N, C-alpha and C positions, 0 to 999 in steps of 0.2 A: 184481403178486402181493404185494409187500411192503405196499402200501397196504391191500389186502384183508386180509392177515394181521393188520395192526395193529388191525383192528376187533375181533379176539378176543384179541390179545396181552395176557398178564398178567391175564386175566379168568377168574373162576370161572363155572360154568354159570349161576348166578342173575343175573349181571351182563350176560349177552348180550342184545342187542336184535335186532330183525328184520334179517336179512341178505339181500342179493341172492343170486341163484344163483352168481354169480362169487365173491362173498365167502364163501359157504358151501363152495364147492369148494376154496377156498384157506384155509379157517379153520384155526387151530391144531388139530392132530390129537391128541385125547386118547386114552389107552389105555382099554380096557374097564374099567368099575368093578364091583367085587364088593362085596356087602354085608358089612360087618364083623360078625363073630360075637363073642359074649361071650368075652373072653379071647383073641380072635384077634390076629394080628399087626398089623392095621390099627388097630382101636380108635379111641377119642377122637372129637373133632368136636363141633359144637354139639348140645346135647340128648342127648349120650351119656354115661352114667354109668360105662361100662366103664373100668377102669384102662388107662392107656396102656402098652403094652409097649415095651421098648427105650428107656426114658426117658433113661438116661445117654447113649446114642448119639444120640438126638434133640437133646439139649442140646449135644452136641459138634458136630453139624452146624450148629446156630445159632451157636455160638461161632466156628466156622470162617468162616462167612459174615460175621460182624461183624469178624473179624480181617482178611479180604480187603479190606474197605472202609477199615479203620484203616491198613493197610499201603499203601494207594493202588494196589492192583492190580485194583480193581473200583470201580464206582460204581452207586448205586441198586440195582436188582434185576436187572441185566443178567447177572450171573453166577449160578452155582448150585453146590451141593455135595451129595455123597451118600456113604454108607458101606454096605458089605455087612453084612447081619445074617442070622440063621438064616432060611432060606426065601426070601430076596430081598434087597432093599436099601431104605434110607430116602433120600428126596430132597426137596429144598425144594419147597414149593407154588408154583404160578404166581402171580406178581404181588404177593406179600406183602412189604412192606418189611422188611428184616432186623431193624430196631430194634423192629418190632411183632410179630415172629415169636414164637410160642409152640410148645411141643412138639407140640401138635395140628396145627400147620401143616406138620409134617414128614411126608411121605406115604410109606406103605409100598407097595412094588410087589413082586409075586412074579416069579419067573423064567419065568412064562408070559406076562408082559407085561400083567398086570392090576393095578389099584390099588384100595385100600380106603380108606374114610374120606370125609369131607365136602369135602375140598379136592382139586382137580385138581393133578397134579404139574407141575413146570416144563415149559415148552414144549420144552425140550431133553431130556426124559426118555429119548428113544430112544438118545442117545449114551451116557448112563449105563448103560442097559439092555444095550446091545450090548457095552460094555466088560466088564460083569460076566459076560455070556454067553460072551465070546470070550477073556478073559484071566483064567485061574483065580487068578493071584497078586494081581490087583487087588482091594484091599479098601476103597479110597476114591477118589473122583474130585472134582477141582476144575476148574470151567470159569469163565472170566472174559474181560473185554474190556480188559486192561491197555493203556496208551497205546502202548508201544513194540512189543509183540507185535502189536497190532492194526495199527500203522503198517506193519510188515514184511509182515503178512498181506495188506494192501491193495496191496502191491507184488508179491505172490505170490513172496516170497523165503524161502528156507530160512535158518536160522542155521548158518553153516559152523563149522568147528573153529578159529575165531580165538582161542579160549581153551580150556584143557584142561577147564574146568568143563562144557563141552558134553557131555562123557562122563557127567556125573551123570544125564542123561536116558536113558542106556542105549545111545547110538549115537555115530557119528562126526560127525553133524550133526543138527539138529532140523528136520524136514521141515514144509513148508506143504501142508496138504490142498487138493486142488482145490476150487473154489467149488461149493457146492450150497446151495439154499434152507434157511434154518434150520428146525429141527424136523422135517426130512424123513428118510426112510430113506436117500436119496441122500447127505445130509451125513454120516450115521452111517457109511455104507460108505466114503466118502472119508476120513473120520477114521481108520478102522481101517487103511486102506492107508497113510496117512501115518505112523501109529504104527509099523507093522511090529513089530519087537521092542523098540521104544523106549517110553518112558513119558510123553513130552511131544510135543505137536504144535501148530503154528499152524493156524488155520482161515481160508482165504482170505476177505478182506473181512468178517472176523467177529471173531476173537480167538484164544484159545488154550485148550487143555485138557490135563490131565495126570492120571495116576493113581499110586497108591502103596500101600504095605502098611498105612497108616493115615492118618487125616485130617491129622495133624501133618506127616507126610512128604510127602503130596500138596500141602499148602499150601506147605511149604518149596520143593518143586520148581516150583510155579507162580511163586513169588516169584523163585527163581533164574533161571527162564526169562525173566521180565521183565527182570531185571538184565542178563542176557546180551544180550537184544534192545536194551536201552538202550546198553550198551557198544559193541555192533556198529554201531548207527546213529550213535553219537557219533564212532566212528572214520571212518565213511563221510563224515561232515560235513566232514572235513579235505580232501576231494577225492581222497584216496588210499585204495585198498582195503587192509584189514588183511592181515597175513601169516597164512596158514592153515597149521596144523600138519599134517605129513604123515601118511598113513594108518598107517604103522608106529608112529608115536608115539601116535596115538589108540588103536591096539590095546593099547599099554601102559597108557594111561589107563583103558580099559575094564576091564583086569585090576586096576588099582589101586583102582578104585571098588568092587570087591568087598569091600575092607577099609577104604575111606575113612570116617573119622568113626566107626569101630566100636571098641568095647572088645573084649578077647579073648573074653569070654563070648558075643559076638554073631556070631562068625565061623563060617561054615558050611564044608562041604567045598570045597576049592579044587583046580583043575587044576594041573599042573606049571607052566604058563605064568603062571597067576594067583599061584601061590606065589612064583615067581621075582620077580614085580613087585609083590608085596604091600607095603603101607605098612611101612616098616622102623622097628620100635620099638627104642629103646635098651635095654640090659640093665636088668633090674629087681633092686633090692636089697630085702631084707626091712627094713621100718621097725622101728627099735628103740624101746623106751619112752623118751620124751623126745627121740627123734631128730628130724632135720629133716623127714623125710617125714610121719610120723604120719597120723592120721585114716583115713578110708575106712570102708566098711560093716563093722560088727561090731568096730570098734576103739575102745576106750575112752580111748586115750592122747590127751592134749590136743594140739590142733593148734598147732605153732609158727608164728611169723610171721603171726599172725591178721590184724593190721592190714594187712600187705602183701598178703595173699591177698584181703581185701576190696577193696583198692585196685585190684588186677588186674581183679576182677569189675566194679567201678565204671567202669574204663577201657573194658572191652568194651561195656558197656551204653551208655556215652557215644559210642563209635564208631558204633553203630547209630542212636542219637538224632541225631547230627550228619550222618548220611547218608553217611559215608565207608566204611561196611561194611554187609553184610546177612547175615542168617542166622548161620552159624558159620564162614564162609569165612576170616575174619580171626583173629588171635590176639595176645595181649599177654603180656609177661613183665617181671619186675624182678629185679635182682641182690639177693641176700641173703647172709648169712654162709655160706660154704662152697659156694655155687652160685647157683641162681636158681629162681624160681617161674614156671611157664608154664601156660596154660590146657590143660585136658584135651581129648582128641580127641572131636569130635562132640557135645559137650554144649551145648544152646541156652543162650545167655547168661542169659536170663530165668529159667532153671531151675538156674543154677550156684550152688553153695554153696562155702564155703571149702575143703571136702574135695575139690572138683573141681580145685583149683589144685595142680598137680603140682610137687614139689620135684625138681630135677636137680642133681647135683654136677658139678664141673668135670672129672671123669673120664668124664663122659658116661653116668652111670647115673641111673635114677629110682627113687623109692620111693613107696609108697602103692598104692591099689587101682585107680587110673585111669591109663591110658596117656597120655602127653603128646601135644599137638598133632602132626599129621603133619609140621609144619614146625619141629619142635624143633631140627633141625640148624642152621638159620639163626640162631636165638636163641643156641644153644650156641657157635657159631663167632664170633658178635659178642662175647660175653662173654669168650671165650678170646683174641681178637685185638685188641680195642679196650678197653684198661684203663679209659678214662673213661666207657664206656657203662654206664649203670645201669638202663636200661629200653629195651624194644623194642616197637614197634607194627607189625604187618603187616596189610594189608587189601587188598581188591579194589575201591577206589573207582572210580566210573564213568569219570572223565576220565583219571586215571592209567592205568587199565586199557586205555582206548582208545588212548592214546599208546603203551603198552607193546606193544599188538597191531600197531602200526605200526613198532615197533623204533626209536622216536625219543627222543632226549634232550629235556629242557626247557632251552632256551638262555637266555642272559641278556637276555630281552626285558623283564624287570622286575628292579629292584634286589633284591627280596625273595628271588630265587634264592640270593643270598649267605647267607641265613638257614640254608641247609642246609650251609654251610661250603665252598662252591666257586663257580666261575664258571658252572657249569651243573649240572643234575641228570642223571646218566647212566642209561641203560637197560642193565641187565645182559643178556648174551647168553642166549638161551633154553636152559634145561635142565629136565628132568623134575622136578616138584615133589617135595619130600621127600628129594631125593638130595644126596649130597656135591657133585656137579657144580653143582647150583644154588647151594649155599652158597658154593662157590669163585667162581662167576660174580658173585654178590652182593658178595663182599668186593672183587673187582676193580673193580666199578662204584662202590662206595663210595670207594675210595682214602682220602683224608683227609676225605671228606664224611660227612654224617650221614643222608642220604636217597638212595634209589635206586629206579628203576623196575625191574620184573622182566618180561622179554619174555613176551607172551601170558599174563600172570599178574596183576600188580598192583603194589604198592609196599611198601617197608619202610623204617623209619627208627629211629634210636636217639637217646637223650638222657640227661641227667643224672638224670632222674626221670620217672615216668609222665606227669605233667602236661605236661612239656616235650616228651616224645616224642609224645604225643597232639596237642599244638599243632602240631608240625612235620608230622605226618601230615596234619592238616587243611590246613595252609598249602601243602603240596605238592599236594594235590588242588585247592586254589583256584588255584594257579599253572597246573596242567594245564588247568583249565577256562578260565582267561583265555587261555592260549596257543591252545587249540583254537578258542575263540570268535574270536580274531584270524585264525587260518588259514581259518575258515569264510567270511570276507569275500572270499577269493580272493587276498589279498595277504599275503605273509609279514611278520610284525612286525619292526620295527627292533630290532637286537640291540645292547646297550650294549658299548662297546669294553673291551678287557682292562684298560687303566689305570683306567677308572672302576670296574670290578668289583674291582680291587685295593683301591681306596678303600672300596668297600662291605664287603669282607671285614675291613678294618681297623675300620670303623665297627661291624660286628657283634660285635667283641670287647667 
């Protein structure tokens, strides 16, 4: 069936050659085509002078497709993206390379299952169509074949709650849909079953798909799902299954994700349970003219600590470039006079401005228009408890996170472990993110060290400045990667003796 399908895969009608009966029976199924009317939603196409409607949204679909390939969660034209518009949705055309895509290649489909224009929609149009028909809140869809999601899908495995970020997809695990031939109604039905009330799913022997309230959020979730799949597979590579969070903890996580990464203006009505487990923001003080907070929308006061704010942003962007973080799951901060500066909650690093860097005093209050990161307590407690700490970096890097899901320390298998200030790097006991319990557990794991893993979460470290803290975060991830790679051979690495590590600690002075 696949060989027959690939006779028509990625081809527009004008490119199809003579097909056998079998090939015709299993050809890519195109929806009915309606003639575009002047000023109608379809518009465009070769030889058509009508202006293209939804031009901004068409360009956003193209931008999303290009971003998928840049981020490494897709390759070629195997993925597709769409967004809801008035009267239907826009979806990528079949077989058009993203870098050659123009707004005319973005196909309008109505909710009767018809398309308009000169280009056939993606062979996976049914999945997009059925999501928009079945999930009223879905406003964008991203489908791709990322490496680790696809590997898990070929094993027909779900992504369990080995990490609290699984709840970002709206459930206690991310399900793998049963196998069905691509482009068929059977696949679309299987996908909807796997979704349930969730927003992300794997597709057996195929890839992954997710939806969101806009293309940016759908793309973020696609990338986060791939990061989770990679972390899960990396943990499995050690030969031991990761620890899975219990159901009651994941109920708390689902409640927390109602407020995760949101500023106060974005919060909707919450249930009592959701309110009880909402992200806990510190008290807010009004910024005074010339005060440390400053800035924010509608504020003309000059921003204090401008150089340090830009350095925090530069550090966050560097984390993503270096591959030790993705999206907005990490955060960074630095000590300044009277307190510290920390990243705002839920603001993508590439859109961050100095006003998004939040000032907090050492009484635990913040100033300005933006709430600080949901992990502000860890930063705050480090600055309160560790006088020499002048910068903090927290992230969810793949190998540190995999080890944290196994609740394992990084032992002295390499002398560079001493760079973190101890004979091993400890994993803090699990506690819910954003809570005082997690902050207390982190401080215990640190001891006199400068780096720690956080169970089922990630890693955190501090240093005398942001450059040194970022260097240590990257070095900790390198050590975690080396340690897991050694474990993957089936033999435990040799651990250096205590007296040698005493020498190492002296050398690192």
